[in-house]
C-alpha positions, 0 to 999 in steps of 0.5 A: 256651851250648848249647840244653840249658843255655838250656832249663834256665835258662828252666825254672829262672827260670820264676816261679810262685806257691805258697801266696802265695810266688813260686817257681821252676819247681821250687817253690823259694821265691825268698827261699831265700837269706835266713833264714826268720826274716828273711823272716817278720819283714820280711813282718810289718813290711811288713804292719804298715805297710800295704804288703802284705796277706794273703788267699789269698796276699800282695799289694802294696797301693796304699800299698806300690806308692807306697812302692816307686816312691818308695824303690826304683824312683825312682832311676837306677843308673849303671854303673861303668867304673872298674877295681877298682885305679883310683887314688883321686884324687877327694875327694867331699863332700856335705851333703844335708838330712835331708828328702832322706834317701833321696837321701843313701842312694842317693848312698852306694850309688852311690858304693860301686858306683863303688868309692869308700871312705867316710872319714866318712858324707859324705866319700868318696874314689874314682876320677875322673872321675865319669860325666857322666850321673851328674853331670847326674843330680845336677843333675836331683835338685837336689842338685848344690849340696850336693856338692863334689868336689876332685881330689887330688894323689898325689905 
């Protein structure tokens, strides 16, 4: 990449605020990929729940920070070394209790990232072996007892 391209990239990615909304260097809102009605309805919902407040601009509240840390930031993301055409030879089944719903949601997103296919909401088929760090993290979250894996024989 040339220096000119680097300069343009930095200028494009510069973050500024205009009327309480994050914009890039050219004043284009960061949320321009979303429909305006979708952005407005989500802002309204977040405000009603007390996660954000509006004065001169939008600000995240302490309740919003807590929600963000527990729902969004809290979970690790594991990279996938699987080829898209990798053989799907592992049956992954889980039964995570309702009080750990966010663990289930995270697990489903991670399985999709690994290239797994959902058979039912808690039954997935995909490539193996799963990364050791991922399996260790399941133990750390104390949900490994709720997960079963079976190697499939594809003849």
